[in-house]
C-alpha positions in Angstrom: -15.4 -8.6 20.9 -11.7 -8.5 21.4 -11.5 -6.4 18.2 -13.6 -3.7 20.0 -12.0 -4.0 23.4 -12.7 -0.8 25.5 -9.6 1.3 25.9 -10.2 1.7 29.6 -10.2 -2.1 30.1 -12.7 -4.5 31.5 -13.0 -5.7 35.1 -14.2 -9.3 35.3 -13.6 -9.7 39.1 -16.0 -12.2 40.5 -17.8 -12.9 37.3 -18.6 -16.1 35.4 -17.0 -15.5 32.0 -17.1 -17.4 28.7 -14.7 -16.8 25.9 -15.2 -18.2 22.4 -12.0 -18.8 20.4 -8.4 -19.9 21.0 -6.6 -17.8 18.3 -4.1 -15.1 18.9 -6.4 -12.6 20.6 -7.9 -15.3 22.9 -4.4 -16.7 23.8 -3.4 -13.2 24.9 -6.7 -12.6 26.8 -7.3 -15.9 28.5 -4.5 -15.7 31.1 -5.4 -12.2 32.1 -9.2 -12.9 32.4 -8.5 -16.1 34.4 -6.7 -14.0 37.0 -9.8 -11.9 37.6 -12.9 -14.1 36.9 -14.6 -16.3 39.4 -14.6 -18.9 36.6 -13.6 -18.8 33.0 -14.9 -21.3 30.4 -13.0 -21.5 27.2 -14.9 -22.6 24.1 -12.5 -24.1 21.5 -13.1 -25.3 18.0 -9.5 -25.5 16.8 -6.4 -25.5 18.9 -3.4 -23.4 17.8 0.3 -23.7 18.3 1.6 -21.0 20.7 5.2 -20.3 21.6 6.3 -18.4 24.8 6.8 -14.7 24.3 9.4 -14.3 27.1 8.8 -10.6 27.1 11.4 -8.6 29.0 14.2 -6.1 28.7 16.0 -6.0 25.3 19.4 -7.7 25.7 22.3 -5.2 26.0 24.1 -6.6 23.0 21.1 -6.0 20.8 20.6 -2.5 22.0 24.3 -1.8 21.4 24.1 -3.2 17.9 21.1 -0.9 17.1 22.7 2.2 18.7 25.9 1.8 16.6 24.0 2.5 13.4 20.2 2.6 13.6 19.7 3.2 9.9 21.9 0.2 9.0 20.1 -1.9 11.6 16.7 -1.1 10.1 17.9 -1.7 6.5 19.3 -5.1 7.6 15.9 -5.9 9.1 14.1 -5.1 5.9 16.5 -7.1 3.9 15.2 -10.4 5.3 12.3 -12.6 4.3 10.4 -11.9 7.5 11.3 -8.2 7.9 13.0 -8.6 11.2 16.5 -9.6 12.4 16.5 -13.1 13.8 18.9 -16.0 13.8 20.7 -16.2 10.4 19.2 -18.1 7.6 19.8 -21.8 8.1 20.6 -24.4 5.4 20.2 -27.4 7.7 17.5 -30.0 7.1 15.7 -31.5 10.0 15.4 -34.8 8.2 19.2 -35.0 7.9 20.2 -33.7 11.4 20.9 -36.0 14.3 18.0 -36.1 16.9 20.2 -34.7 19.7 21.1 -31.7 17.6 17.5 -31.1 16.5 16.5 -31.2 20.2 19.3 -28.7 21.2 18.4 -26.3 18.5 14.6 -26.4 19.2 15.2 -26.0 22.9 17.5 -23.0 22.3 14.9 -21.3 20.1 12.0 -22.2 22.5 14.0 -20.6 25.4 14.5 -17.5 23.3 10.7 -17.3 22.5 8.7 -15.8 19.8 8.8 -16.9 16.2 12.5 -18.0 16.2 11.5 -21.7 16.2 9.9 -21.3 12.7 13.3 -20.9 11.1 15.1 -23.7 13.0 15.4 -25.8 9.8 15.0 -25.0 6.2 12.7 -28.0 5.4 10.0 -27.6 8.1 7.8 -25.4 5.9 7.9 -27.7 2.9 8.5 -31.4 4.0 5.8 -33.0 6.1 8.3 -35.3 7.7 10.4 -32.3 8.9 7.3 -30.4 10.0 6.2 -33.4 12.1 9.5 -33.3 14.1 8.8 -29.7 15.2 5.1 -30.6 15.8 6.1 -33.4 18.2 8.5 -31.0 20.0 5.8 -28.4 20.6 3.2 -31.1 21.5 5.6 -32.3 24.2 6.0 -28.7 25.5 2.2 -28.5 25.8 2.1 -31.7 27.8 4.8 -30.4 30.1 2.8 -27.3 30.9 -0.7 -28.8 31.2 -1.3 -31.1 34.1 -4.4 -32.9 32.8 -3.4 -35.1 29.9 -6.9 -34.9 28.4 -6.8 -31.1 28.4 -3.3 -31.1 27.0 -4.5 -33.4 24.2 -7.4 -31.0 23.4 -5.0 -28.1 23.3 -2.6 -29.8 20.8 -3.2 -29.0 17.1 -3.9 -32.1 14.9 -5.5 -30.7 11.8 -2.8 -28.5 10.3 1.0 -28.6 10.1 3.1 -26.5 12.4 3.5 -22.9 11.2 0.7 -23.0 8.6 -1.6 -20.8 10.6 -0.5 -17.4 12.0 1.8 -18.4 14.9 0.7 -17.3 18.4 2.9 -16.1 21.2 1.8 -16.2 24.8 2.6 -15.5 28.5 1.3 -18.3 30.6 -1.4 -19.5 28.2 -1.1 -23.3 28.6 -0.4 -23.1 32.3 -3.7 -21.2 32.7 -5.6 -24.4 32.1 -4.1 -25.8 35.4 -6.1 -23.2 37.4 -9.2 -24.6 39.2 -11.3 -21.7 37.9 -10.6 -22.5 34.2 -12.4 -25.1 32.1 -12.1 -26.0 28.4 -15.1 -27.0 26.2 -14.4 -28.8 22.9 -16.9 -27.4 20.4 -16.2 -30.3 18.0 -17.6 -32.7 20.7 -20.4 -30.4 21.8 -21.2 -27.8 19.1 -22.4 -24.3 20.2 -26.2 -24.1 19.4 -27.3 -20.7 20.7 -26.9 -17.6 22.9 -29.7 -17.0 25.4 -30.4 -14.5 28.2 -28.5 -16.7 30.7 -25.4 -17.5 28.6 -24.6 -20.2 26.0 -26.2 -23.5 25.1 -24.2 -26.2 23.4 -25.5 -29.6 22.2 -24.6 -31.0 25.6 -25.7 -28.4 28.2 -26.4 -24.9 29.2 -23.5 -22.6 30.4 -24.6 -19.6 32.5 -22.4 -16.5 32.3 -22.2 -12.9 33.5 -20.1 -11.9 30.5 -19.1 -13.5 27.1 -16.0 -12.5 25.1 -16.0 -13.1 21.4 -12.4 -13.8 20.1 -13.6 -15.2 16.8 -11.2 -13.6 14.4 -11.3 -11.1 11.6 -12.2 -10.9 7.9 -8.5 -10.5 7.2 -6.8 -8.7 4.3 -9.9 -8.0 2.3 -12.7 -7.2 4.9 -11.6 -3.6 5.6 -11.5 -3.0 1.8 -14.5 -4.7 0.4 -16.8 -3.4 3.2 -16.4 0.0 1.5 -18.4 0.4 -1.7 -15.4 1.1 -3.8 -16.1 1.4 -7.5 -13.7 1.5 -10.4 -14.1 2.1 -14.1 -17.7 1.7 -15.4 -18.9 1.5 -11.8 -17.5 -1.9 -11.2 -17.5 -2.8 -7.4 -14.3 -4.1 -5.9 -16.4 -6.8 -4.2 -17.5 -8.0 -7.6 -13.9 -7.8 -9.0 -12.8 -10.0 -6.0 -15.8 -12.4 -6.2 -13.5 -15.4 -6.9 -10.8 -14.2 -4.6 -8.7 -11.0 -4.2 -6.7 -10.0 -7.3 -4.1 -7.3 -7.2 -0.9 -6.3 -8.8 2.0 -6.3 -6.3 -0.6 -6.2 -3.5 -0.6 -2.4 -4.3 -3.2 -1.8 -7.0 -6.2 -3.3 -8.6 -6.9 -3.5 -12.3 -9.7 -1.1 -13.3 -9.4 1.0 -10.1 -7.2 3.9 -11.0 -5.3 5.8 -8.2 -6.5 3.2 -5.6 -3.6 2.0 -3.5 -4.0 -0.9 -1.0 -1.4 -0.7 1.7 -0.3 -4.2 2.7 -3.2 -5.6 0.7 -3.7 -9.1 -0.5 -0.9 -10.2 -2.7 1.8 -8.5 -0.6 4.0 -10.0 2.1 2.0 -8.1 4.9 0.9 -10.5 7.6 3.7 -13.0 6.9 6.3 -10.4 7.9 7.0 -7.6 10.3 4.0 -5.5 9.5 5.8 -2.2 10.4 8.5 -2.8 7.8 6.0 -4.0 5.2 3.8 -0.9 5.8 6.7 1.4 5.5 7.9 -0.2 2.3 4.5 0.3 0.8 4.1 3.8 2.0 7.5 4.8 0.6 6.8 3.1 -2.7 3.4 4.9 -3.0 4.9 8.2 -2.0 7.7 7.9 -4.6 5.1 6.9 -7.2 3.0 10.0 -6.5 6.1 12.2 -6.7 7.0 10.7 -10.0 3.5 11.2 -11.4 3.4 14.8 -10.2 6.8 15.7 -11.7 5.5 14.5 -15.0 2.1 16.1 -14.6 0.4 12.7 -14.9 -3.0 12.2 -13.3 -3.7 8.5 -13.0 -2.1 5.1 -12.6 -3.7 1.7 -12.6 -2.6 -1.9 -12.9 -3.2 -3.6 -16.2 -5.4 -6.7 -16.2 -2.5 -8.7 -17.7 0.0 -7.7 -15.0 -2.6 -8.4 -12.3 -3.2 -11.9 -13.6 0.6 -12.5 -13.9 1.1 -11.4 -10.3 -1.8 -13.5 -9.0 -0.1 -16.5 -10.6 3.3 -15.6 -9.1 1.7 -15.3 -5.7 0.4 -18.8 -6.1 3.8 -20.0 -7.4 5.5 -18.7 -4.2 3.2 -20.4 -1.8 2.2 -23.7 -3.5 5.6 -25.4 -2.8 5.0 -24.9 1.0 2.7 -26.4 3.5 0.9 -23.1 4.1 -2.2 -23.9 1.9 -2.8 -27.1 3.8 -4.4 -25.3 6.7 -7.9 -23.9 7.0 -6.5 -20.6 8.0 -7.5 -17.0 7.7 -4.6 -16.7 5.3 -6.9 -18.8 3.0 -10.1 -16.9 4.0 -11.3 -20.2 5.6 -12.6 -18.4 8.8 -15.3 -16.4 6.9 -18.3 -18.4 5.6 -18.7 -18.0 1.8 -15.3 -16.3 1.3 -13.4 -17.8 -1.6 -10.5 -20.0 -0.6 -7.3 -18.5 -1.9 -4.0 -17.9 -0.1 -3.9 -14.2 0.1 -0.4 -13.0 1.3 2.8 -13.1 -0.8 5.0 -15.9 0.6 8.2 -15.0 -1.3 9.6 -12.8 1.5 9.8 -9.1 2.1 13.3 -8.7 0.7 12.6 -10.4 -2.6 9.3 -8.6 -2.8 11.0 -5.2 -2.3 13.4 -6.1 -5.1 10.5 -6.9 -7.4 8.8 -3.6 -6.6 12.0 -1.7 -7.3 12.5 -3.6 -10.6 9.0 -2.6 -11.7 9.8 1.1 -11.1 13.1 0.8 -12.9 11.2 -0.4 -15.9 9.1 2.8 -15.9 6.4 1.2 -13.8 6.1 -2.1 -15.7 2.6 -3.4 -15.7 0.9 -0.1 -15.1 -1.2 2.2 -17.3 -0.4 5.8 -16.7 -2.4 8.7 -18.0 -2.2 12.4 -18.3 -5.9 13.4 -18.4 -7.4 11.1 -21.1 -4.1 10.7 -22.9 -2.3 7.4 -22.2 1.3 8.1 -21.4 2.5 4.6 -20.4 0.7 1.5 -21.5 2.6 -1.4 -20.0 0.7 -4.7 -19.7 3.4 -7.2 -18.9 5.0 -8.3 -15.7 8.5 -9.7 -16.3 10.2 -8.8 -13.0 10.2 -12.3 -11.6 12.8 -12.8 -8.8 15.5 -15.4 -9.2 14.8 -18.9 -7.9 15.5 -19.2 -4.2 18.5 -21.2 -2.9 16.7 -24.4 -1.9 18.3 -27.7 -1.0 18.2 -30.3 -3.8 16.4 -32.8 -1.6 13.3 -30.5 -1.5 13.0 -30.0 -5.2 11.0 -33.2 -5.9 8.4 -32.1 -3.4 8.2 -28.6 -4.8 8.0 -29.8 -8.4 5.2 -32.3 -7.6 3.1 -29.6 -5.9 3.6 -27.0 -8.7 2.8 -29.6 -11.3 -0.4 -30.6 -9.5 -1.4 -27.0 -9.3 -0.7 -26.4 -13.0 2.0 -23.9 -12.1 5.1 -25.5 -13.7 6.4 -23.6 -16.7 4.3 -24.6 -19.7 1.5 -26.1 -17.5 -2.0 -25.0 -18.2 
């Protein structure tokens, strides 16, 4: 498994290797394995979008900007939706931009690499027509890199909008499929049936291997928590509390589980942002909370059920206007059989989320029940620290209102 990769590395020289998966781990692994293996067979169920990493030295101007005031640079990074400094927030709509300008902007961001293409236009995460423009650009880039048109077509995503699954970045991924020792198997055309002593059998044929790599993903956001037999008040298991999907308050605490903090847990920006900044924001918030409790000789804090329910609704309100829920992604828990379908991260942005957390504290830990022994010191049940509405172009509001209404999330809707 790529999740348990030996620290000393693996030498595949001269071996027949199979790899199952074409997500982020596989996209990073495949070019490296292909350079070593006698032959590499890639088993793909669902293709993913991948942008070039273009790893290299940090530009001198960026280093100088950081060196002038590292603290201010870090603060500026955290005061963004994604938690990292990138191109400034755009207000341009792809659907209202001339084609030649769209092309120039997407080419510029593709040449830079990484996630920058995600923010090229403000409407690509909401309007399907705008999203299709970026999809077509990336599909063209895939065709440019892959010599065999049939293979390029298999590697082009068709079942989810661009950016609605965790974006991948790569170094030479698509070009790897031009190598004579690499082949691609479409598991939708020939499903995998079984492993055996010789290798893998699909519905079409037997594939013999010396080694098989499983790059099949993770039980993201909840797996590391509910695999522990955590029990709250009256012995309630967290797995039972989350039976219909993970519920938290601020992605930090769970109702009925006093003094249990979930760092970058479900309901927080976490995986939609720079994880380092998100983790640090949580650690600092938790540390400040513990200091406050200690100073007042208070012994426990837990989320109220009402605040938890209000936060779950707000998390849904933040993501429903977007295209994100339209993908069968691990954001939704779709990669784990039997896992409830629910968009787990908070899509409102790290900067807005930080403001919410700070407002909750300023209201003497609104939505939390704080005790000193058995005596209730603070008994707050409401969550009222909603952020202001984001600055969204007027053209997108009909789409947003339609989606919120359909989901029963418009004010007054049940």
